[in-house]
C-alpha positions in Angstrom: -17.9 53.1 63.5 -16.7 56.4 62.2 -14.3 54.9 59.7 -15.1 55.8 56.1 -16.8 52.9 54.2 -15.4 51.6 51.0 -17.6 52.9 48.1 -18.4 49.3 47.0 -19.4 48.0 50.4 -23.1 47.2 50.7 -25.3 46.1 53.6 -25.4 42.4 54.3 -27.8 40.6 51.9 -27.6 43.3 49.2 -25.5 43.2 46.1 -24.8 44.9 42.8 -25.8 42.8 39.8 -23.2 43.4 37.1 -22.9 42.5 33.4 -23.7 40.0 32.0 -25.9 38.8 35.0 -28.2 41.9 35.0 -29.0 41.3 31.3 -29.5 37.6 31.9 -32.0 38.3 34.7 -33.9 40.8 32.5 -34.2 38.1 29.8 -35.5 35.5 32.3 -38.1 38.0 33.7 -39.2 38.8 30.1 -39.6 35.1 29.3 -41.6 34.4 32.4 -43.9 37.4 31.9 -44.5 36.5 28.3 -46.0 33.2 29.4 -48.1 34.7 32.1 -49.5 37.4 29.8 -50.2 34.8 27.1 -52.6 33.2 29.5 -54.6 36.4 30.0 -52.9 37.6 33.1 -52.6 41.4 33.0 -49.6 43.2 34.5 -49.9 45.5 37.4 -47.1 47.5 39.1 -47.6 48.2 42.8 -45.5 50.8 44.6 -42.3 50.0 46.4 -43.7 51.4 49.7 -47.2 51.6 51.2 -48.8 52.7 54.4 -48.0 50.2 57.0 -51.6 49.5 58.0 -52.5 48.6 54.5 -49.4 46.7 53.6 -49.5 44.4 56.7 -53.2 43.7 56.7 -54.8 40.5 55.5 -52.3 38.2 53.8 -49.6 40.8 54.4 -49.7 40.2 58.1 -47.5 37.1 57.6 -44.7 39.3 56.4 -44.8 41.8 59.3 -41.5 40.6 60.8 -39.7 40.8 57.4 -40.9 44.4 56.6 -38.7 47.5 56.8 -40.7 50.4 58.3 -40.0 54.1 58.3 -41.8 57.4 58.9 -43.2 59.2 55.8 -42.1 62.8 56.2 -45.1 64.1 54.2 -48.0 62.2 55.7 -46.3 61.6 59.1 -47.6 58.1 59.0 -45.6 54.9 59.1 -44.9 53.2 55.8 -43.4 49.8 54.9 -41.2 48.7 52.1 -42.8 45.7 50.5 -41.3 42.3 51.5 -43.7 40.4 49.2 -45.8 41.6 46.2 -48.8 39.2 46.6 -50.6 41.2 49.3 -50.2 44.3 47.2 -51.8 42.6 44.2 -54.6 41.4 46.5 -55.2 45.0 47.7 -55.3 46.3 44.1 -57.9 43.6 43.2 -60.2 44.4 46.2 -60.0 48.2 45.8 -59.1 49.7 42.4 -60.2 46.6 40.5 -63.1 45.5 42.7 -65.6 46.0 39.9 -63.5 44.1 37.3 -65.0 40.8 36.0 -64.1 37.7 38.0 -62.0 35.6 37.9 -59.4 38.4 37.8 -56.0 37.4 36.4 -53.1 39.7 37.3 -49.3 39.3 37.0 -46.3 41.3 38.2 -42.6 41.6 38.3 -40.4 43.6 40.7 -38.0 43.7 43.7 -38.8 43.2 47.3 -36.7 44.0 50.4 -36.7 41.9 53.6 -35.3 42.6 57.1 -33.2 39.4 57.0 -32.4 36.6 54.7 -32.7 32.9 55.4 -30.3 30.0 55.4 -31.2 28.9 51.8 -31.8 32.5 50.6 -29.4 34.9 52.4 -30.3 37.8 50.0 -32.5 40.5 51.4 -33.4 42.0 48.1 -35.2 39.5 45.9 -36.7 39.7 42.5 -40.2 38.3 42.1 -42.3 37.3 39.2 -45.8 36.1 39.9 -49.4 35.7 39.0 -52.7 35.8 41.0 -56.1 34.3 40.0 -58.7 36.1 42.1 -62.3 35.4 42.6 -62.6 31.7 42.0 -62.6 28.8 44.5 -62.7 26.1 41.7 -60.3 23.2 41.6 -59.5 24.3 38.1 -58.0 27.5 39.5 -55.6 25.5 41.7 -54.6 23.4 38.7 -54.2 26.5 36.5 -51.8 28.2 39.0 -49.5 25.1 39.2 -49.5 24.4 35.5 -48.9 28.0 34.6 -45.9 28.3 36.9 -44.5 25.1 35.5 -45.0 26.3 31.9 -43.3 29.7 32.7 -40.3 28.0 34.4 -39.9 25.6 31.4 -40.1 28.5 29.0 -37.3 30.2 30.9 -35.1 27.1 30.4 -35.5 25.3 33.7 -35.0 21.5 33.4 -35.6 18.8 35.9 -38.7 20.6 37.3 -40.7 19.2 40.2 -43.5 20.6 42.4 -44.2 19.7 46.0 -47.9 20.0 46.9 -49.0 20.6 50.5 -52.2 21.2 52.6 -51.4 23.8 55.3 -55.0 23.6 56.5 -55.0 19.9 57.0 -53.2 19.7 60.4 -55.3 22.6 61.9 -58.4 20.8 60.8 -57.3 17.6 62.4 -56.3 19.4 65.6 -59.7 21.1 65.8 -61.6 17.9 65.2 -59.6 16.0 67.8 -59.8 18.8 70.4 -56.1 19.8 70.3 -55.6 23.5 70.9 -53.4 26.0 72.6 -49.9 25.1 73.6 -50.3 21.4 72.7 -51.4 22.3 69.1 -48.5 24.7 68.8 -46.0 22.1 70.0 -47.4 19.6 67.6 -47.2 22.1 64.7 -43.6 22.7 65.5 -42.8 19.0 65.6 -44.5 18.5 62.2 -42.7 21.4 60.7 -39.3 19.9 61.8 -40.4 16.4 60.6 -39.7 15.2 64.2 -41.5 11.9 64.4 -40.5 11.3 68.0 -41.8 14.7 69.1 -45.1 14.0 67.2 -45.5 10.8 69.1 -44.7 12.5 72.4 -47.1 15.4 72.1 -49.8 14.1 69.8 -51.7 12.2 72.4 -54.5 10.1 70.9 -53.9 11.8 67.5 -50.2 10.7 67.5 -50.7 7.6 65.4 -52.7 9.4 62.7 -50.3 12.3 62.6 -47.3 10.0 62.4 -48.9 8.3 59.4 -49.5 11.7 57.8 -45.9 12.6 58.4 -44.7 9.3 56.9 -46.9 9.8 53.8 -44.7 12.5 52.3 -43.2 11.5 49.0 -44.1 10.7 45.4 -47.7 11.7 44.6 -49.1 8.3 43.8 -47.7 6.7 47.0 -48.7 9.7 49.2 -52.2 9.7 47.9 -52.6 6.0 48.5 -51.4 6.5 52.1 -53.7 9.4 52.6 -56.7 7.6 51.1 -56.3 4.9 53.8 -56.6 7.3 56.7 -59.8 7.9 58.6 -60.0 11.7 58.5 -62.6 14.1 59.9 -65.0 15.6 57.3 -63.1 18.9 56.8 -59.7 17.2 56.5 -61.2 14.5 54.2 -62.5 17.3 51.9 -59.0 18.8 51.7 -57.6 15.4 50.8 -60.2 14.9 48.1 -59.3 18.3 46.6 -55.6 17.5 46.6 -56.2 14.2 44.9 -58.3 16.0 42.2 -55.6 18.6 41.6 -52.9 15.8 41.2 -55.1 13.9 38.8 -55.8 16.9 36.6 -52.1 18.0 36.7 -51.0 14.6 35.6 -53.2 14.9 32.4 -52.2 18.5 31.4 -48.6 18.5 32.6 -47.4 14.8 32.2 -43.7 15.7 32.4 -44.0 17.5 35.7 -42.7 15.5 38.7 -45.2 15.8 41.6 -44.6 15.1 45.2 -46.8 15.6 48.3 -46.0 16.8 51.8 -49.4 17.0 53.5 -48.0 18.5 56.8 -45.7 21.2 55.4 -46.7 24.6 56.8 -43.7 26.9 57.0 -44.0 29.8 54.6 -47.7 29.0 54.0 -49.0 30.7 57.1 -51.7 32.7 55.3 -52.7 30.0 52.8 -56.1 28.4 53.0 -55.9 25.4 50.7 -53.7 23.5 48.2 -50.3 25.1 48.2 -47.1 24.3 46.3 -43.3 24.8 46.0 -41.2 24.4 42.9 -37.8 22.9 42.8 -35.3 22.0 40.0 -32.7 19.2 39.9 -29.2 20.2 41.0 -30.4 23.7 42.2 -30.3 24.6 45.8 -33.4 26.3 47.2 -37.0 27.0 46.0 -37.7 28.4 42.5 -41.0 29.7 43.8 -44.1 28.9 45.8 -47.8 29.6 45.9 -51.2 28.4 46.8 -54.7 29.3 47.8 -55.6 32.2 50.1 -58.2 34.8 50.7 -57.8 38.5 49.9 -58.5 41.2 52.5 -58.5 40.4 56.2 -59.3 36.7 55.7 -62.9 37.3 54.7 -62.3 38.5 51.2 -62.4 36.7 47.9 -61.0 33.3 47.3 -57.7 33.4 45.3 -54.7 31.4 44.3 -51.4 32.3 42.8 -47.6 32.0 42.9 -44.4 33.9 43.2 -41.2 32.9 41.4 -37.8 34.0 42.7 -35.7 35.3 39.9 -32.3 34.8 41.7 -32.9 31.1 42.1 -34.4 30.7 38.6 -31.2 32.2 37.2 -29.2 29.4 38.8 -31.5 26.8 37.2 -31.3 28.0 33.6 -28.4 27.7 31.1 -26.2 30.8 30.9 -27.2 32.8 27.7 -24.8 33.1 24.9 -23.0 36.4 25.0 -24.2 38.8 22.2 -22.0 39.3 19.1 -20.4 42.7 19.8 -19.1 44.6 16.8 -16.7 47.5 17.1 -17.7 50.4 14.8 -14.9 52.9 14.3 -15.4 56.6 14.7 -16.7 58.2 11.5 -18.6 55.1 10.3 -21.9 55.7 8.5 -24.7 55.7 11.1 -27.2 54.1 8.7 -24.8 51.1 8.3 -24.5 50.6 12.0 -28.3 50.8 12.3 -28.7 48.2 9.7 -26.3 45.9 11.4 -28.1 46.3 14.7 -31.3 45.3 12.8 -29.4 42.2 11.8 -28.8 41.3 15.4 -25.4 42.8 16.1 -24.6 44.8 19.2 -22.6 47.7 18.0 -20.0 49.5 20.1 -19.1 52.9 18.6 -15.7 54.3 18.7 -15.8 57.9 19.9 -12.4 59.0 18.5 -10.2 57.7 15.7 -7.5 55.1 16.8 -4.4 53.8 15.2 -5.1 50.1 16.0 -8.8 49.3 15.5 -8.4 45.6 16.3 -6.7 46.4 19.7 -9.4 48.9 20.5 -12.2 46.4 19.6 -10.6 43.8 21.9 -10.2 46.3 24.7 -14.0 47.1 24.5 -14.9 43.4 24.6 -15.8 43.1 20.9 -15.2 39.9 18.9 -15.6 41.7 15.5 -14.8 45.0 14.0 -16.1 47.0 11.1 -13.8 48.0 8.3 -15.6 50.0 5.7 -18.7 47.8 5.1 -16.8 44.6 5.9 -17.1 42.7 9.2 -13.8 41.2 10.4 -13.6 38.6 13.1 -10.9 39.1 15.6 -8.5 36.1 16.1 
């Protein structure tokens, strides 16, 4: 334990992002944010750390196990390093922007840190880009959140995009209506989360047949909605089903190229969501591009809201690698105004600091494909 560490060694789940990947990530974030701001979402920048009591209240409670905590030496209070930015944006909306007109549209980009990674996302530091629409319970708000995320991902270069819609409140509503609670409801929830049909049958009791049909309904939106429509659901669950059907119908009109699937019993990762929720995927890319859905700000009794978070590390795997910039070696002593004009024309200039005998060799050593000789640009073979 006392052996000196190699200077490049980092804790598990953390890594340095090197050229050209760091620049590619910045470009993707810029494209995503450009789309969000073009739809009227205004950018906010929450702090990296907050007082633990605030950070883990309301929607933030779901991230308690993923949050690093430490003692603030100034206030002598516990603070947490954010593991997700959505609760921070919700706090801003209900405090500093509580008097702003509703619906309030906010967007953000930043890094979060988590205690541990998962199987599909082992990284513990994750880049997030997201948007929150706060103060509206309209179906149009659900549709806007899904369509906006899809538009942003497409603008970043993601192809083969699909969205999986879910209703994390559906099963709890069914359990409540059927009198299933306590350990039995918990066991049933676990069986559904693991898509274990045999366990659902074993613990579902008189609700087993209905829940098994719900489990089997997952798939393409048209088929799933037809299966759901045939089920005899309690009033609250039926209302959730109707809202989901309306969201799908509107999305099909405004985003006809978006592949839509439905998993009505999916709950993992949506613990604080209160309505239609969604996850984005891309063809041939492992893991989620992002997720979002309906929730309430504050401690569950706040404003209705919906939004999404996109994960920049996964998005980067789903977009084409950018073309490297054209780098031009400018020898020492060249006219600064000429180099400035070339940068205005789109060149990336790399200035020589001292005169060299072989400018071509020096240009290659510095990763340049061209060199400047006088006012002439020469391509290197």
